[in-house]
C-alpha positions as CSV (number, residue, x, y, z in Angstrom):
1,X,10.5,100.1,-49.5
2,X,10.5,101.8,-46.1
3,X,13.4,101.0,-43.7
4,X,13.6,102.6,-40.2
5,X,16.6,104.8,-39.7
6,X,19.8,103.8,-37.9
7,X,18.9,105.6,-34.7
8,X,15.5,103.8,-34.4
9,X,17.2,100.4,-35.0
10,X,19.9,101.3,-32.4
11,X,17.2,102.3,-29.8
12,X,15.2,99.1,-30.6
13,X,18.4,97.0,-30.1
14,X,19.1,98.7,-26.8
15,X,15.5,98.1,-25.5
16,X,15.9,94.4,-26.5
17,X,19.4,93.7,-25.1
18,X,19.7,96.2,-22.3
19,X,16.2,96.0,-20.9
20,X,13.9,93.3,-22.2
21,X,16.2,90.4,-21.5
22,X,17.0,89.7,-17.9
23,X,13.4,90.6,-16.9
24,X,14.1,94.3,-17.2
25,X,17.7,94.2,-16.2
26,X,19.4,93.4,-19.5
27,X,22.2,91.0,-20.2
28,X,25.6,90.6,-18.4
29,X,29.1,90.3,-19.8
30,X,30.1,86.8,-21.0
31,X,26.5,85.5,-21.1
32,X,25.4,83.6,-24.2
33,X,22.5,85.0,-26.2
34,X,20.7,83.0,-28.9
35,X,19.5,85.4,-31.5
36,X,16.9,84.0,-34.0
37,X,15.4,86.2,-36.7
38,X,13.2,85.9,-39.7
39,X,15.2,86.9,-42.8
40,X,13.3,90.2,-43.4
41,X,14.5,91.4,-39.9
42,X,18.2,91.4,-41.0
43,X,18.6,95.2,-40.4
44,X,17.4,94.9,-36.8
45,X,19.2,91.6,-36.2
46,X,22.5,93.3,-37.1
47,X,21.9,96.1,-34.7
48,X,21.0,93.6,-32.0
49,X,24.1,91.5,-32.8
50,X,26.3,94.6,-32.5
51,X,24.7,95.6,-29.2
52,X,25.3,92.1,-27.7
53,X,29.0,92.4,-28.6
54,X,29.2,95.9,-27.1
55,X,27.8,94.5,-23.9
56,X,30.6,91.9,-23.8
57,X,28.3,88.9,-24.3
58,X,28.5,86.0,-26.8
59,X,25.9,85.9,-29.6
60,X,24.7,82.7,-31.3
61,X,22.8,83.6,-34.5
62,X,20.2,81.7,-36.5
63,X,18.3,83.1,-39.5
64,X,14.9,81.6,-40.4
65,X,13.6,81.7,-44.0
66,X,9.9,81.0,-44.1
67,X,10.0,79.4,-47.5
68,X,11.7,76.4,-46.0
69,X,8.7,75.8,-43.8
70,X,6.4,75.6,-46.8
71,X,8.6,73.2,-48.6
72,X,8.9,71.1,-45.4
73,X,5.1,70.8,-44.8
74,X,4.4,70.1,-48.5
75,X,7.2,67.6,-49.0
76,X,8.2,65.9,-45.8
77,X,7.0,62.4,-44.7
78,X,5.4,62.0,-41.3
79,X,8.7,60.6,-40.0
80,X,10.5,63.7,-41.2
81,X,7.9,66.0,-39.7
82,X,8.3,64.3,-36.3
83,X,12.1,64.2,-36.4
84,X,13.6,66.0,-33.4
85,X,17.4,66.4,-33.0
86,X,17.4,65.7,-29.3
87,X,21.1,65.8,-28.4
88,X,21.7,68.9,-30.4
89,X,18.7,70.8,-29.1
90,X,19.4,69.8,-25.4
91,X,22.9,71.0,-25.8
92,X,21.7,74.4,-27.2
93,X,19.2,74.9,-24.3
94,X,21.9,74.0,-21.8
95,X,24.3,76.5,-23.4
96,X,22.3,79.7,-23.7
97,X,21.4,82.3,-21.0
98,X,18.9,84.3,-23.0
99,X,17.0,84.0,-26.3
100,X,15.7,86.6,-28.7
101,X,13.3,86.0,-31.6
102,X,12.7,88.8,-34.1
103,X,9.4,88.2,-35.9
104,X,9.1,89.3,-39.5
105,X,6.9,87.2,-41.7
106,X,7.1,88.3,-45.3
107,X,3.8,86.6,-46.2
108,X,1.4,86.1,-43.3
109,X,-0.5,83.6,-45.4
110,X,2.4,81.5,-46.8
111,X,1.1,78.4,-45.1
112,X,-2.5,78.9,-45.9
113,X,-2.7,75.9,-48.3
114,X,-0.8,73.6,-46.0
115,X,-2.8,70.9,-44.2
116,X,-2.9,72.1,-40.5
117,X,-2.6,68.5,-39.4
118,X,0.9,68.4,-40.8
119,X,1.9,71.5,-38.9
120,X,0.4,70.2,-35.7
121,X,2.3,66.9,-36.2
122,X,5.6,68.8,-36.6
123,X,4.8,70.9,-33.5
124,X,4.5,67.8,-31.3
125,X,8.1,67.1,-31.9
126,X,9.0,70.5,-30.4
127,X,7.1,69.7,-27.2
128,X,10.3,68.3,-25.6
129,X,12.1,71.6,-26.5
130,X,9.3,73.6,-24.9
131,X,9.5,71.6,-21.7
132,X,13.3,72.0,-21.5
133,X,13.0,75.7,-22.0
134,X,10.3,76.0,-19.3
135,X,12.3,74.0,-16.8
136,X,15.3,76.3,-17.3
137,X,13.1,79.4,-17.0
138,X,11.6,78.0,-13.8
139,X,15.1,77.7,-12.4
140,X,15.8,81.3,-13.1
141,X,18.5,80.5,-15.6
142,X,16.9,81.6,-18.9
143,X,15.0,84.7,-20.1
144,X,13.6,85.5,-23.5
145,X,12.0,88.3,-25.6
146,X,9.9,88.5,-28.7
147,X,9.9,91.6,-30.9
148,X,8.4,92.5,-34.2
149,X,10.0,93.8,-37.4
150,X,7.5,95.3,-39.7
151,X,7.1,93.9,-43.3
152,X,5.0,94.8,-46.3
153,X,3.0,91.6,-45.9
154,X,2.0,92.4,-42.3
155,X,1.3,96.0,-43.1
156,X,-1.0,95.1,-45.9
157,X,-3.0,92.7,-43.8
158,X,-3.4,95.5,-41.1
159,X,-4.6,97.9,-43.8
160,X,-1.6,100.2,-43.3
161,X,1.4,101.3,-45.4
162,X,4.7,99.9,-44.3
163,X,5.7,103.4,-43.0
164,X,2.4,103.6,-41.0
165,X,3.0,100.1,-39.6
166,X,6.5,101.1,-38.5
167,X,5.2,104.3,-36.9
168,X,2.9,102.1,-34.7
169,X,6.0,100.0,-33.7
170,X,8.0,103.1,-33.0
171,X,5.2,104.7,-30.9
172,X,4.4,101.5,-29.0
173,X,8.1,100.8,-28.1
174,X,9.0,104.4,-27.4
175,X,11.8,104.2,-30.0
176,X,11.5,107.9,-30.9
177,X,12.6,108.8,-27.3
178,X,16.1,109.9,-26.6
179,X,16.2,107.2,-23.8
180,X,13.5,104.7,-24.5
181,X,14.6,102.4,-21.6
182,X,13.9,105.1,-19.0
183,X,10.4,105.5,-20.5
184,X,9.9,101.7,-20.3
185,X,11.0,101.7,-16.7
186,X,8.5,104.4,-15.8
187,X,5.7,102.5,-17.5
188,X,6.7,99.2,-15.8
189,X,6.7,101.0,-12.4
190,X,3.2,102.1,-13.0
191,X,2.2,98.6,-14.0
192,X,3.9,97.2,-10.9
193,X,1.8,99.5,-8.7
194,X,-1.4,98.0,-10.2
195,X,-0.1,94.5,-9.8
196,X,0.6,95.1,-6.1
197,X,-3.0,96.3,-5.7
198,X,-4.4,93.3,-7.6
199,X,-2.2,90.8,-5.7
200,X,-3.3,92.2,-2.3
201,X,-7.0,91.5,-3.0
202,X,-8.4,88.3,-1.5
203,X,-10.1,87.3,-4.7
204,X,-12.1,84.0,-5.1
205,X,-13.2,84.6,-8.7
206,X,-13.7,87.2,-11.4
207,X,-16.8,87.9,-13.4
208,X,-16.4,89.4,-17.0
209,X,-19.4,90.9,-18.7
210,X,-19.4,92.2,-22.3
211,X,-21.3,91.7,-25.5
212,X,-21.8,87.9,-25.9
213,X,-19.7,87.5,-22.8
214,X,-20.7,86.4,-19.3
215,X,-17.8,84.5,-17.8
216,X,-16.7,83.4,-14.3
217,X,-13.1,82.7,-13.6
218,X,-11.9,81.1,-10.4
219,X,-8.4,82.4,-9.6
220,X,-7.1,79.4,-7.8
221,X,-4.6,78.9,-4.9
222,X,-1.2,80.6,-4.8
223,X,-1.7,82.7,-7.8
224,X,-0.2,86.1,-8.6
225,X,-0.6,88.7,-11.4
226,X,2.4,89.5,-13.5
227,X,3.3,92.2,-16.0
228,X,6.1,94.5,-17.0
229,X,8.6,91.7,-17.4
230,X,10.1,92.6,-20.7
231,X,9.5,89.2,-22.2
232,X,7.4,90.7,-25.0
233,X,8.3,94.1,-26.4
234,X,5.9,95.9,-26.3
235,X,4.1,94.6,-23.2
236,X,1.4,96.5,-21.3
237,X,-0.8,93.6,-20.2
238,X,-1.3,92.4,-16.6
239,X,-2.0,88.7,-16.6
240,X,-2.2,85.5,-14.5
241,X,-2.8,81.8,-15.1
242,X,-5.9,80.9,-13.2
243,X,-7.0,77.4,-12.1
244,X,-8.1,76.0,-15.5
245,X,-11.0,74.1,-13.8
246,X,-12.7,77.3,-12.7
247,X,-13.9,78.7,-16.0
248,X,-17.7,78.7,-16.4
249,X,-19.8,80.7,-18.9
250,X,-19.0,82.1,-22.3
251,X,-16.8,84.7,-24.0
252,X,-16.6,86.3,-27.4
253,X,-13.4,87.5,-29.1
254,X,-13.7,90.2,-31.8
255,X,-10.0,90.4,-32.9
256,X,-8.9,87.7,-35.5
257,X,-6.6,84.9,-34.5
258,X,-3.7,84.3,-37.0
259,X,-2.4,80.8,-37.0
260,X,-0.7,78.6,-39.6
261,X,-1.2,81.1,-42.4
262,X,-4.9,81.4,-41.7
263,X,-7.3,83.8,-40.0
264,X,-9.9,82.7,-37.5
265,X,-12.5,85.4,-37.0
266,X,-15.3,86.1,-34.5
267,X,-14.4,83.4,-32.0
268,X,-16.8,82.2,-29.3
269,X,-16.1,79.7,-26.5
270,X,-18.5,78.2,-23.9
271,X,-17.0,76.7,-20.8
272,X,-18.2,74.2,-18.2
273,X,-15.9,73.4,-15.2
274,X,-12.9,74.6,-17.2
275,X,-13.5,72.7,-20.4
276,X,-14.3,74.4,-23.7
277,X,-17.6,72.7,-24.5
278,X,-18.6,74.8,-27.5
279,X,-16.2,76.3,-30.1
280,X,-17.5,78.6,-32.8
281,X,-16.0,81.0,-35.4
282,X,-17.4,82.9,-38.3
283,X,-14.3,82.1,-40.4
284,X,-12.1,79.0,-40.3
285,X,-14.0,77.3,-37.5
286,X,-12.6,73.9,-38.6
287,X,-9.1,75.1,-37.9
288,X,-10.1,76.5,-34.5
289,X,-11.7,73.2,-33.6
290,X,-8.6,71.3,-34.7
291,X,-6.4,73.5,-32.5
292,X,-8.7,73.2,-29.5
293,X,-8.8,69.4,-30.0
294,X,-5.1,69.0,-29.2
295,X,-4.1,67.6,-25.9
296,X,-5.2,70.0,-23.1
297,X,-5.8,72.8,-25.6
298,X,-9.4,72.8,-24.6
299,X,-8.4,74.5,-21.3
300,X,-7.3,78.0,-20.5
301,X,-3.7,78.9,-19.5
302,X,-3.9,82.7,-19.2
303,X,-6.3,85.5,-18.3
304,X,-5.1,89.0,-19.2
305,X,-6.2,92.6,-19.0
306,X,-4.6,95.7,-20.7
307,X,-5.1,99.2,-19.4
308,X,-5.5,101.7,-22.2
309,X,-3.7,104.4,-20.2
310,X,-0.4,102.5,-20.8
311,X,-0.8,101.0,-24.2
312,X,0.1,103.2,-27.1
313,X,-1.3,100.6,-29.6
314,X,-4.4,102.0,-31.1
315,X,-4.6,100.2,-34.5
316,X,-5.2,96.6,-35.4
317,X,-1.7,95.2,-36.3
318,X,-2.6,91.7,-37.6
319,X,0.0,90.2,-35.1
320,X,-0.8,88.7,-31.7
321,X,2.3,90.3,-30.1
322,X,0.7,93.7,-30.7
323,X,-3.0,92.9,-30.7
324,X,-2.8,91.3,-27.3
325,X,-1.5,94.6,-26.0
326,X,-4.1,96.7,-27.8
327,X,-5.2,99.9,-25.9
328,X,-7.7,101.6,-28.1
329,X,-11.0,102.9,-26.6
330,X,-11.7,100.0,-24.2
331,X,-8.3,98.3,-23.6
332,X,-8.5,94.6,-24.1
333,X,-8.9,91.3,-22.3
334,X,-7.6,88.1,-23.7
335,X,-7.5,84.4,-22.8
336,X,-4.9,82.0,-24.0
337,X,-6.1,78.4,-24.6
338,X,-3.4,75.9,-23.9
339,X,-0.4,76.1,-21.5
340,X,-0.2,78.1,-18.3
341,X,2.6,80.3,-17.1
342,X,4.5,78.7,-14.2
343,X,5.8,82.1,-13.0
344,X,2.3,83.2,-12.0
345,X,2.7,80.7,-9.1
346,X,3.1,82.6,-5.9
347,X,5.8,80.4,-4.3
348,X,9.1,78.7,-5.0
349,X,8.8,77.4,-8.5
350,X,12.0,75.4,-8.2
351,X,10.4,73.1,-5.6
352,X,7.3,72.3,-7.8
353,X,6.8,68.9,-9.4
354,X,4.5,67.9,-12.3
355,X,2.0,66.6,-9.8
356,X,2.1,69.9,-7.9
357,X,1.3,71.8,-11.0
358,X,-1.6,69.5,-11.8
359,X,-3.0,69.7,-8.3
360,X,-3.1,73.5,-8.5
361,X,-4.8,73.6,-11.9
362,X,-1.9,74.8,-14.1
363,X,-2.5,73.6,-17.6
364,X,0.2,71.8,-19.7
365,X,-0.3,71.9,-23.5
366,X,1.7,72.2,-26.7
367,X,-0.4,75.2,-27.6
368,X,-0.7,78.7,-26.1
369,X,-2.9,80.8,-28.3
370,X,-4.2,84.2,-27.4
371,X,-7.8,85.2,-28.3
372,X,-8.6,88.8,-27.8
373,X,-11.6,90.9,-26.8
374,X,-11.4,94.7,-27.3
375,X,-15.1,95.5,-26.6
376,X,-16.4,97.6,-23.7
377,X,-16.5,95.3,-20.7
378,X,-16.7,95.2,-16.9
379,X,-14.6,92.9,-14.7
380,X,-15.8,92.3,-11.2
381,X,-13.7,90.6,-8.4
382,X,-15.7,88.4,-6.0
383,X,-13.8,88.2,-2.8
384,X,-13.4,85.1,-0.5
385,X,-15.9,86.7,2.0
386,X,-18.5,87.2,-0.8
387,X,-18.1,90.9,-1.3
388,X,-17.8,92.3,-4.8
389,X,-15.6,95.0,-6.3
390,X,-15.3,96.3,-9.9
391,X,-11.7,96.3,-10.8
392,X,-11.8,97.1,-14.6
393,X,-14.2,99.3,-16.5
394,X,-14.1,101.4,-19.7
395,X,-10.6,100.0,-20.5
396,X,-8.9,100.9,-17.3
397,X,-8.2,99.4,-13.9
398,X,-10.3,101.0,-11.1
399,X,-8.6,99.8,-8.0
């Protein structure tokens, strides 16, 4: 059994606590940090816990054991699946300043035999929690980060040994560096430069062309590109949440989607005026259709591009956190069907109402699932005056 050495875990903890939280600024003394971790991630969670204390903040810790999930879905009644401890959860959200989740599934396929409808039913109960969290984020009072702790189960699914899997994590997060945070800051400055260029373009829509892909995306009003926020570690993508009504055409996704202990492979969507009108997959198509059938999950909440010059991820990792940041030969583009990101709104989020979000075409859904295309592609920007400009080709931005 491979376990990363103490220095690597200490560096990882510093990246999470001193950098990823606070949108690149880290935590402050006396802030309250909610640390949630899968049981396999105990070695990293202890390092994170120690770092939170060293920074003079207050950790709240919750361990998650995945076996409980399987028992829940196989045993609970509908009433139990839909139970939501409203007062407790609201108090927790009101209390915390930051939240961390260390992802470490022991068995990626643990829930494979569970009826997906039961999981969807349980997720609906958490919709209130998601709304509370988003509201607090919109107010600038909560930040979060997701990080991966490698396990044998994930490594096996990726076709790697556990040591090889961890080497990818170490490389992607700059954990071998004497000062990984300075390396992250340099990377984010370079990503920021690209975002400034993208946000200065008077874009009306984008046109993506690749194998089995010919898609037009209307950007929408008061949109901005984001990246380099630290919310996900690692994070190399530059993304926005376009007007969901402006998707027309088709797109193919060659990377698998992992959801509810199942793999959905070779995904294909067709769009008309923002609605997914055709959903296909070579494997587990029925699950994909069930996911898309949820309220507003048949609309897109995110459009993203990753420049291969930044991403150190060159192997399939069987985990969305890494696969959506894949660099490889041609970088990647991914769409997320489901909810939009409010912080891609180019204005004062605190003044926005539900009707305002709807008017601008920001989607609201219980789902947000990334589907990833790593093939060679060209992305063209069509400006408001009708001129055209290629902005992404051969895996890199060309602006």
